[in-house]
DORO-50650 format. One record per residue (C-alpha): x, y, z. Coordinates in steps of 0.001 Angstrom, whole numbers. Layout:
DORO-50650
X|Y|Z
...
end
This chain:
DORO-50650
96718|-87269|165560
95364|-83821|166337
91866|-83171|167712
91053|-81292|164404
91833|-84372|162334
89504|-86419|164587
86738|-83769|164389
86771|-83880|160496
86807|-87554|160292
83821|-87766|162643
81895|-85238|160649
82806|-87314|157506
81377|-90438|159058
77848|-89661|158123
77849|-86713|155693
73998|-86474|155151
73405|-86280|158879
76134|-83638|159416
74722|-81701|156439
71185|-81635|157728
72299|-80511|161095
74246|-77828|159729
71233|-76483|157524
69091|-76857|160655
71376|-74255|162187
71667|-72102|158951
68159|-71499|158142
67058|-70173|161752
70300|-67986|162175
69740|-66480|158803
66195|-65727|159560
67092|-64290|163120
69561|-61919|161537
67210|-60638|159089
64466|-60100|161509
66551|-58394|164312
68287|-56240|161685
64725|-55018|160427
63645|-54284|164046
66781|-52371|164895
66298|-50356|161722
62643|-49512|162679
63885|-48349|166010
66565|-46352|164656
64235|-44610|162088
61714|-43984|164962
64181|-42263|167328
65471|-40119|164265
61791|-38997|163700
61352|-38263|167191
63970|-35370|167067
61771|-33758|164578
59316|-32907|167499
56209|-33980|165655
52962|-34811|167615
50404|-36902|166041
46786|-36362|166832
44098|-38783|165350
40852|-40168|166379
40780|-41872|169829
39326|-44987|168723
41295|-45784|165427
43249|-43813|162905
40677|-45097|160195
37977|-42938|161749
38657|-39658|160345
38535|-36204|161951
36950|-32889|160558
39512|-30472|158930
38238|-27844|161211
40203|-29549|164075
43288|-27912|162688
41990|-24365|163389
41155|-25660|167029
44517|-26994|167493
46290|-23935|166247
43806|-21879|168584
45400|-23491|171632
48581|-21575|170909
47714|-18131|169286
51074|-16830|170079
52793|-19666|168165
55113|-20210|171109
54509|-23922|171486
53202|-24809|167830
55130|-24065|164649
52505|-25558|162428
49715|-28107|161959
49386|-30266|158805
46278|-32334|158222
46736|-35715|156211
44348|-38116|154457
45203|-41444|153184
44993|-42003|149355
46813|-45377|148985
47462|-44829|145219
48390|-47694|142971
50149|-47423|139624
47448|-48570|137000
47476|-52328|136372
49422|-52915|139616
48365|-54366|142898
51055|-52685|144848
49770|-49951|147263
52156|-46874|147594
52042|-45050|150913
50357|-41893|149388
49096|-39194|151603
47352|-35963|150906
48759|-33089|153028
47841|-29563|153701
49944|-27587|151113
50924|-24518|153183
52162|-26315|156377
53645|-29574|154911
57145|-27932|154143
57294|-26728|157758
56063|-29753|159686
58166|-32096|157440
61419|-30350|157352
63268|-33629|157035
61748|-34019|153527
64444|-31623|152450
62213|-29113|150616
64531|-26266|149386
62967|-22753|148723
62732|-23779|144843
61045|-27205|145773
58497|-25283|148052
57767|-22790|145409
57021|-25543|142963
54972|-27355|145467
52769|-24263|146071
52367|-23409|142236
51264|-26674|141024
47927|-27950|142518
48912|-31576|141195
52576|-31386|142817
53735|-34448|144733
56993|-35427|146626
58218|-38848|146389
60674|-40904|148426
63716|-42144|146748
62648|-45943|147362
59489|-45496|145425
61328|-43301|142767
63985|-45713|142095
61655|-48688|142010
59175|-46792|139495
61917|-45037|137572
60321|-41692|138390
62277|-38430|138251
61568|-34699|138920
59323|-33382|136197
57413|-36875|135444
53666|-36884|135172
52301|-39902|137012
48933|-41385|137424
47774|-43253|140528
44459|-44861|141223
43248|-44838|144919
42918|-48123|146804
40123|-46725|148942
36577|-45460|148038
35639|-43765|145753
38598|-44997|143909
39693|-41940|142112
42297|-41674|139401
44596|-38661|139942
47399|-37321|137841
50547|-35863|139636
53615|-33925|138675
56670|-34974|140567
58431|-31837|142161
60869|-33353|144583
62599|-36766|145340
62990|-37022|149009
66305|-38487|150245
65570|-39173|153893
65557|-42721|154859
62372|-42479|156905
60524|-40925|153973
61904|-43468|151338
58754|-45385|150828
56163|-42671|150993
54558|-40058|148539
52905|-36848|149648
50559|-34599|147543
48294|-31521|148112
45058|-32160|149994
43308|-29411|148329
43726|-31305|145123
42211|-34407|146779
39428|-32575|148332
38229|-30880|145012
38476|-34390|143388
36527|-35963|146018
33820|-33221|146003
33613|-33692|142227
32792|-37371|142919
30099|-36405|145462
32330|-37381|148445
32894|-35322|151672
36428|-34112|151273
37026|-32087|154344
38125|-34953|156613
41688|-36103|157785
43112|-39152|159203
45699|-37499|161172
47034|-34172|162180
50858|-33552|162470
51825|-30916|164845
55275|-29375|164695
56113|-28178|168136
58712|-25810|169363
60483|-27955|172019
60060|-31162|173953
58062|-29548|176914
55794|-28015|174385
55026|-31170|172962
54400|-32893|176222
51965|-30189|177350
50223|-29980|174024
49428|-33716|174186
47183|-33106|177191
45851|-29825|175945
44702|-31049|172554
42956|-34187|173927
41413|-32321|176786
39865|-29839|174303
38187|-32482|172254
37193|-34725|175372
33430|-35750|175589
32827|-34724|171805
31883|-36968|168838
35480|-36828|167698
37780|-37498|170788
41336|-37539|169901
44515|-39253|170884
47810|-37437|170686
51102|-38983|170948
54639|-38286|169753
56074|-39818|166791
58056|-42519|168492
54825|-43718|170309
52845|-43453|167204
55368|-45495|165207
55695|-48151|168081
51724|-48339|167781
51894|-48632|164056
54490|-51612|164445
52260|-53272|166988
49480|-53052|164508
51694|-54819|162074
51845|-57682|164547
54054|-56659|167514
57323|-57242|165463
59559|-56757|168587
57589|-59266|170529
57615|-61698|167600
61429|-61229|167335
61757|-62321|170951
59521|-65301|170629
61473|-66134|167521
64690|-66081|169392
63410|-68454|171944
62119|-70872|169237
65464|-70698|167405
67336|-71758|170522
65027|-74523|171311
64862|-75992|167905
68518|-75841|167282
69279|-77113|170527
67192|-80241|170333
68514|-80960|166701
72048|-80540|167755
71544|-82495|171023
70034|-85451|169144
72918|-85479|166671
75514|-85430|169154
73777|-88248|171229
73602|-90321|168131
77149|-89454|167156
78383|-90501|170662
76435|-93961|170680
77917|-94840|167223
81453|-94031|168310
81326|-95337|171833
83774|-98181|170949
85993|-95603|169179
86240|-93541|172006
86985|-96491|174427
89907|-97395|171979
91373|-93876|172250
91097|-94278|176207
92665|-97700|175954
95743|-96412|173849
96339|-93664|176384
94170|-90708|175278
93555|-88592|178449
89919|-88299|179358
89915|-84648|179255
90998|-84937|175460
88089|-87185|174930
85950|-84769|176310
87312|-82007|174153
86746|-84019|170990
83081|-84600|171553
82348|-81068|172721
84624|-79508|169996
82392|-81464|167442
79307|-80086|168690
80584|-76312|168847
82299|-76801|165258
79062|-78051|163761
77102|-75260|165375
79336|-72577|164321
79739|-73914|160826
75953|-74056|160414
75470|-70628|161910
78075|-69200|159368
76393|-70939|156312
73184|-69201|157422
74638|-65825|158460
76860|-65136|155695
74448|-65602|152735
71899|-63623|154582
74295|-60647|155117
75163|-60844|151295
71424|-60736|150240
70422|-57875|152594
73237|-55745|151397
72697|-56628|147750
68905|-56563|147525
66973|-53489|148814
63453|-53534|150353
61803|-51126|147997
59297|-53704|146916
57968|-53924|150569
56172|-50473|150292
54683|-50902|153824
58168|-50408|155439
59418|-46849|156215
62852|-48259|154952
64225|-48681|151340
67108|-50583|152430
68325|-52590|155320
71734|-52286|156938
72845|-55610|158649
72960|-55041|162381
76403|-56054|164165
74286|-56817|167265
72119|-59299|165239
75136|-61053|163725
76845|-61154|167206
73779|-62423|169076
73351|-65125|166470
76967|-66169|166858
76596|-66195|170474
73504|-68314|170356
75022|-70749|167988
78031|-71022|170453
75791|-71551|173495
73738|-74232|171750
76757|-76001|170511
78151|-76115|174053
74827|-77129|175493
74169|-79793|173026
77772|-81272|173358
78153|-80945|177180
76234|-84157|178219
77719|-86468|175538
81026|-85015|176351
80375|-85801|179854
79318|-89183|179206
82539|-89780|177176
84458|-88377|179900
83152|-91014|182274
83150|-93836|179639
84244|-97011|181197
86775|-98521|178583
86269|-102236|179363
82363|-101926|179460
82328|-99988|176271
84555|-102528|174294
82352|-105536|175572
79179|-103715|174475
80457|-103054|170847
end
C-alpha cells in the first residue's frame, strides 16, 4: 500500500468536501494571478514610457482643472535655445463615444504641430505626419480600439463627447498606432476641437495637460522645478512630474491597484489557510481510528505524518492548479480591449504571478496540514482505538 494510494482513498472519502476545498483554493488563486499580471503589465508599460523622456505638467490641484493654452509658450520660453526642451504638446480630454454606445474611448485633442515630436512612440512616419497635418479632422487610433471597432486607415468615424458641451465630431483615421502603451487611446487635432468649441460658444483655449519632450534625464529633472517655479503663486499653479510618476498617480486614482493587490494576497492566504486547516482537522478526526490501525499494524509514525501532510499539500496544489490553468488560458485567449480605461489591449500572464501563487498554495498546504500531521505523529494507538 503506497502513500499515493492512501491519499487518493482519503480524498474520495468525502468527495463533496474535497471538491469544495479545491474550489476554495482555485478561485482566490485565479484572481490573484490575473490581478498581479495586470499590475506587472502596468508597471512594465510605465517604465517603457519613462524612456520617452516626457514630462507631464498639469494643474497643481487636479488634472480636471484646466490650464490656459498660453502656458505652452511660457514653458517653451524657459528654454529659448532648445537645449532642454524638444517640444511641448498641449492636450485636452474629449472622451468620445461611438453614437448609441456607453463605452468611453480615451480620446484626447493634441497640438497638431508638436504631437508627432512628443509622441515618437506613436510610430508616425513622414507620410503619416503629412496626412495628420493636411487634414484638420485627422486622428490616430490605438490598435486595441481599431480592432475592437473594426476601424482602419481611411475610415470616417463619428464620436459624441462625454463631457460638456457634448459635441459630435467627425474624424478621419490616418494612423493605427501599434505601440502597446497607446493601444487603447485616440488622438486628434486640438485646433479642430477649439474651433468646434468656439462654434458652440465655449472657451476652447484650455488644456488639461502639457506634455514636454525633454532632451535628456538631467533636463527633465531641472525642468520640473523651473516650470513649477515659474507658475508659483499664480491662479494656475502647476505640478510637473515624469511619466512614470504621473502614471503611478493615475493608477492610485483608480484605487491604488498595487496596494489592493498586496491586501488581496494577504486575504487570499488567510482565507485558504482557514479553509484548508478546517478541512484537514475534520479529516484527521474522522480518520483517527484508521490512523491508529495503521500504527498498530506497523506503519512508522513518520509515514503517518507524511500521509496527513501529503494530503493537505496535494489538495492545496490541486486546487491551485484548477484555478491557475483556466485563468492563464482565459488571459491568453481573451484580450482586454473592452476595458478602454486600461493602457493595455492584451495581458501577458506574469510568470512571477504564477510562481507566487504556486508558492502560496504550497505554503498554505504545509501550514494547514502541519498541526493535524503532528497530532497523527503523536497519536496514541490504544487511546485512539478506545475512543473510536
